[in-house]
Each structure stands twice: as structure tokens, then as C-alpha cells.
C-alpha positions in Angstrom: -0.2 -77.4 -27.2 1.0 -74.0 -26.0 4.2 -72.8 -27.5 6.8 -71.5 -25.0 8.9 -68.6 -26.1 12.0 -67.3 -24.3 13.4 -63.8 -25.0 16.8 -63.0 -23.5 17.1 -59.5 -22.2 20.0 -57.6 -20.8 21.0 -54.2 -19.5 20.5 -51.6 -22.2 18.1 -53.8 -24.3 16.1 -52.1 -26.9 12.6 -52.0 -25.5 10.8 -52.4 -28.8 12.9 -55.4 -29.6 11.2 -57.1 -26.7 7.7 -55.4 -26.6 7.0 -55.8 -30.4 7.3 -59.6 -30.5 5.7 -60.1 -27.1 2.7 -58.1 -28.2 2.4 -60.0 -31.4 2.3 -63.4 -29.6 0.0 -62.0 -26.9 -2.5 -60.7 -29.5 -2.3 -64.0 -31.4 -3.7 -65.7 -28.3 -6.9 -63.9 -28.9 -7.3 -65.5 -32.3 -6.4 -69.1 -31.6 -7.6 -71.8 -29.2 -6.1 -71.5 -25.8 -4.2 -74.7 -26.0 -2.6 -73.6 -29.2 -1.5 -70.2 -28.0 1.8 -68.7 -26.8 3.5 -68.2 -23.5 6.3 -65.7 -23.6 8.9 -65.5 -20.9 11.7 -63.0 -20.4 15.1 -64.5 -19.4 18.1 -62.6 -18.0 21.1 -63.0 -15.8 19.1 -62.3 -12.7 15.6 -61.3 -11.5 16.8 -57.8 -10.6 15.3 -55.0 -12.7 17.2 -54.1 -15.8 17.1 -50.8 -17.5 16.3 -50.6 -21.2 18.0 -48.1 -23.5 15.0 -45.8 -23.3 14.9 -45.9 -19.5 12.1 -48.5 -19.1 12.6 -51.1 -16.4 12.1 -54.8 -17.1 12.1 -57.8 -14.8 12.9 -61.2 -16.1 10.6 -64.2 -15.4 13.5 -66.6 -15.3 17.2 -66.5 -14.8 19.5 -68.1 -17.3 20.1 -70.9 -14.8 16.4 -71.5 -14.4 15.7 -71.4 -18.2 17.4 -74.6 -19.0 14.2 -76.4 -20.0 12.8 -76.9 -23.4 11.4 -73.9 -25.4 9.8 -73.8 -28.8 11.5 -70.5 -29.7 14.5 -68.8 -28.0 15.4 -65.3 -29.1 17.8 -62.7 -27.9 16.8 -59.0 -28.1 19.2 -56.3 -29.3 20.4 -53.1 -27.8 22.2 -50.0 -29.1 25.3 -50.9 -27.1 25.6 -54.5 -28.2 27.7 -53.9 -31.3 30.5 -52.4 -29.3 30.1 -54.3 -26.0 32.2 -57.2 -24.9 30.5 -60.6 -24.7 28.4 -61.2 -21.6 29.5 -64.6 -20.4 26.2 -65.6 -18.8 24.2 -64.6 -21.9 26.7 -66.2 -24.2 26.6 -69.5 -22.3 22.8 -69.6 -22.4 22.7 -68.8 -26.1 25.4 -71.4 -26.9 22.9 -74.0 -25.6 19.9 -72.5 -27.5 20.1 -75.0 -30.4 19.6 -77.8 -27.8 17.0 -75.9 -25.8 14.7 -74.7 -28.6 13.3 -75.9 -31.9 13.8 -72.4 -33.3 16.3 -69.8 -32.1 17.7 -66.5 -33.2 17.9 -62.8 -32.7 16.1 -59.5 -33.0 18.1 -56.5 -34.4 21.6 -56.3 -32.9 21.0 -59.4 -30.8 22.8 -61.0 -33.7 26.1 -59.8 -32.1 25.2 -61.9 -29.0 24.6 -64.9 -31.3 28.0 -64.3 -32.8 29.7 -64.3 -29.5 28.1 -67.7 -28.9 29.5 -69.0 -32.1 26.1 -69.5 -33.8 26.6 -67.3 -36.9 29.4 -69.3 -38.5 28.4 -70.3 -42.0 24.9 -68.9 -41.5 23.0 -66.3 -43.6 21.9 -63.6 -41.2 20.8 -60.0 -41.0 20.7 -57.2 -38.4 20.0 -53.5 -38.3 21.3 -52.0 -41.5 23.5 -49.5 -39.7 25.4 -52.3 -37.9 25.5 -54.9 -40.8 29.0 -54.0 -41.9 30.3 -54.1 -38.3 28.6 -57.5 -37.8 30.3 -58.9 -40.9 33.7 -57.5 -39.8 33.4 -58.9 -36.3 32.2 -62.3 -37.4 33.7 -62.9 -40.8 32.4 -66.5 -41.0 28.9 -65.2 -41.1 27.1 -64.4 -44.3 25.6 -61.1 -43.4 22.8 -59.8 -45.7 22.4 -56.1 -44.8 19.1 -55.4 -46.6 16.6 -57.9 -45.4 13.7 -57.6 -42.9 14.3 -61.1 -41.5 16.1 -64.2 -42.6 15.5 -67.9 -41.7 18.5 -70.2 -42.2 17.5 -73.7 -41.0 16.4 -73.4 -37.4 17.9 -70.0 -36.9 16.1 -66.7 -37.5 17.5 -63.2 -37.5 15.7 -59.9 -38.0 16.6 -56.4 -39.0 16.4 -53.4 -36.6 13.8 -52.6 -33.9 10.3 -52.8 -35.5 11.4 -55.7 -37.8 11.0 -58.0 -34.7 7.2 -57.4 -35.2 7.5 -58.7 -38.8 9.5 -61.7 -37.7 6.9 -62.5 -35.0 4.0 -62.1 -37.4 5.8 -64.5 -39.9 6.0 -67.1 -37.1 2.4 -66.7 -36.2 1.5 -67.1 -39.9 3.7 -70.2 -40.0 2.0 -71.7 -37.0 -1.6 -70.6 -37.6 -1.9 -69.5 -41.2 -1.8 -66.1 -42.9 -5.3 -65.1 -41.9 -4.4 -65.2 -38.3 -1.2 -63.2 -38.9 -3.2 -60.6 -40.8 -5.8 -60.4 -38.0 -3.0 -59.8 -35.5 -1.4 -57.2 -37.7 -4.7 -55.4 -38.0 -5.2 -55.6 -34.3 -1.8 -54.0 -33.8 -2.6 -51.4 -36.5 0.4 -52.6 -38.5 -0.2 -51.2 -42.0 1.2 -54.3 -43.7 3.3 -57.3 -42.8 6.6 -56.9 -44.5 8.0 -60.0 -46.1 11.4 -61.3 -45.1 13.0 -60.5 -48.4 11.7 -56.9 -48.5 14.2 -54.0 -48.2 14.9 -52.4 -44.9 15.0 -49.0 -46.7 12.1 -46.9 -47.8 12.2 -44.1 -50.5 9.9 -42.1 -48.2 12.9 -41.6 -45.9 14.8 -39.4 -48.4 16.0 -36.5 -46.2 14.4 -33.1 -46.3 15.2 -30.2 -44.1 12.7 -29.6 -41.3 9.9 -27.2 -42.2 11.7 -25.8 -45.3 9.6 -24.9 -48.4 11.1 -28.0 -50.1 10.0 -30.2 -47.2 6.4 -28.8 -47.5 6.4 -29.5 -51.2 7.6 -33.0 -50.7 4.8 -33.7 -48.1 2.3 -32.2 -50.6 3.5 -34.4 -53.5 3.7 -37.6 -51.4 0.1 -37.1 -50.4 -0.9 -36.8 -54.1 1.2 -39.2 -56.0 -1.4 -39.8 -58.7 -1.6 -36.1 -59.6 0.6 -34.2 -62.1 2.9 -31.7 -60.4 4.7 -28.8 -62.0 7.0 -26.2 -60.5 4.5 -23.5 -61.4 1.8 -25.2 -59.3 3.9 -26.3 -56.3 6.9 -24.1 -55.8 6.7 -22.3 -52.4 7.9 -18.9 -53.6 7.1 -17.7 -57.1 9.5 -14.8 -56.7 12.4 -17.3 -56.3 14.2 -17.5 -59.7 16.3 -20.6 -58.7 13.3 -22.6 -57.4 13.9 -25.4 -59.9 17.5 -25.7 -58.8 16.6 -25.7 -55.1 13.9 -28.3 -55.9 16.4 -30.6 -57.6 18.9 -30.3 -54.8 16.3 -30.6 -52.0 14.8 -33.8 -53.4 17.8 -35.8 -54.7 17.2 -35.2 -58.4 14.0 -33.2 -58.6 10.3 -33.7 -58.3 9.9 -36.2 -61.0 12.6 -38.5 -59.6 11.1 -38.2 -56.1 7.6 -39.0 -57.3 9.0 -41.9 -59.4 10.7 -43.4 -56.3 7.5 -43.2 -54.4 5.3 -44.6 -57.2 7.8 -47.5 -57.6 7.4 -48.2 -53.9 3.6 -48.1 -54.2 3.8 -50.4 -57.2 5.8 -53.0 -55.3 3.4 -52.8 -52.4 0.4 -53.3 -54.8 2.3 -56.2 -56.4 2.8 -58.0 -53.1 -0.8 -57.3 -52.0 -2.2 -58.7 -55.3 0.0 -61.8 -55.2 -1.4 -62.6 -51.7 -5.0 -62.4 -53.2 -4.5 -63.9 -56.7 -1.4 -66.0 -56.4 1.6 -65.8 -58.8 1.0 -63.5 -61.7 2.5 -64.9 -65.0 2.0 -61.8 -67.1 -1.2 -60.0 -66.6 -4.2 -60.0 -64.3 -7.4 -61.6 -65.7 -9.7 -59.1 -67.4 -12.4 -59.2 -64.8 -9.9 -58.3 -62.1 -7.7 -56.0 -64.1 -10.6 -53.9 -65.4 -11.8 -53.1 -61.9 -8.3 -51.9 -60.8 -6.6 -50.6 -64.0 -3.5 -49.5 -61.9 -2.9 -53.1 -61.1 -2.3 -54.1 -64.7 1.3 -52.8 -64.7 2.3 -52.6 -61.1 4.7 -55.5 -61.5 6.5 -53.7 -64.3 9.3 -51.2 -63.8 7.6 -47.9 -63.2 9.4 -46.3 -66.2 7.9 -48.8 -68.6 4.3 -48.5 -67.5 1.8 -47.3 -70.2 1.0 -43.7 -70.5 -2.4 -44.2 -68.9 -0.9 -45.2 -65.6 -1.8 -42.3 -63.2 1.0 -40.1 -62.1 3.9 -41.5 -64.3 3.4 -39.5 -67.5 
């Protein structure tokens, strides 16, 4: 049976909050029988074109009045203005009925603020874009806001973090409906490097700030591309004539080259851990010899990076 999905849109909606999940469900249709696929409909206050925050125009398939039937999933997309905006009475009224309209309902990114106006966050564990999490908690104190999650499912309600996290949420739903192999196939089709799990952090150590095309920035790019190699100031500093290159390196990389490389290696270790668990299942202590010998770096990826043995590449 085809699953019907309604995504509520509004003036100033974040385009990727809409396009990301819509594309996931559309691509999933290519991997499942037609009668088990998805039909995604945009719902808004009217059928007049609305303007997304990036200037793109969208036209709803249904108005809120027309979208009173049953849906399998009902979501509201976010938008940069939602955290400060007053409640839209038409959107709020439709969302208030979402628990009766759909088996699963929720929000993408700052769409959580619209759920809050509808009274749906009270007593619930929810997330949103990390930059707006504190504001969400202050505006709706009865909600249990978790700022550092990709997505959260609390009963029949789902909420996701910012923007591209809607893709992760949609992939998780496809996996729930059709199995992990289908979700992975969709992710590959969309050239998504990896499906992030709901409990994964919204933050990445690769986002540590560097200044434009500065020498420090060029060094950081060089080191990130060669995490398994040993790097010294003598080999990588941009200007051998600069007597305070070490100080600049420490200041420019939040603690120096070793700490920067350690953050990135820890991130890669966690990524390998998640990947191996999907292949081998839970790991009680160590990989079996036949698997561990082929990939020695997997033997300690679930340990804290600072406690890995000396042979672990790039952490000496």
C-alpha cells in the first residue's frame, strides 16, 4: 500500500527542508514495488506560489482545508524566520490535528517551533537546528529539547536537526519501512556519504574555523587529507622564515596540529566503529582475528583515540 506523506510549507520555508526528504522518498520508489512506494504532497495555506528563503518558488498540492484526510506521515518544514515569527493560525490549526491525521508526525529543522505553537512539544523529547535549540527550550519550556541530535523519535513524533538532517530522518524512515539495504541504496543514489544515525552529534570536528586562504588554513587542509601520516612543523609550516610559526599554528588550529589531527582521527574512528557495527553487529571487545587482521586499524577504533596502541597509524 502506497504511503502518503504530507509536508507543510509556508512563506520563507527552507527549501532543503522540503527537497531533501521529498527526494529521499522519490528515490526510494525506484527500489520498492510500486504499491509499496511513497506519495509526497506539499500542503500550505493556499495554492498560491510561496517563496522559499533562498528565493525558490513552491506551489502546494493541497490547502490545509483540503488536507484533512488520512496520511501516513505529516511533517512541517522549517525556515530561518520561524524561531522569531508569530504563530500562523492556519498552520497551527492543521498541525494541532496532525496526531489524528497521521500515524507519524513531526518537524524538520526549525519546524519544531510550529509544533510548539500547536502544543505538540509538551513533555516530548525533541531536537532542532543547534543554533535554535536554546531558543526553542526557552519558548516552550515544557519540551525536553536535546540540542545535539540528528533526529529524535518520541512515540509517534519525530523531530530532526537543521536543514540536511531532514535527509537523515527520511532515510531512517525508509529503512524502517523497507529495511537498511533499501535505505543504503537510496543514500548511494543521492550520493550521501553515510546515513547519520539519530543519536549522532550535529557537530563535526572538521568544522573548526580557519581563516580563508591563510597559511594555517592551507596546512589544515593538507593535514586533513593525510590523517594517517606523521606531520611536523618542519615539514608543514608555510614559511620557514617565520620564527613564531609554532605559536601561530597552535592559535590557528585550536590547540596545535596534534590536537587538530587527534580530533579528526577520533571522528574517523567513530565513523569506522559505526560502519563495522552495521557489518558485524555489536562488538563485545575485539573483532575476530580473520576480520581484524585484514583491517588492523579496526582493532581499536572503538577505543578512545588516546589509548590506541602505538601501531595505530597517525596517533603516535
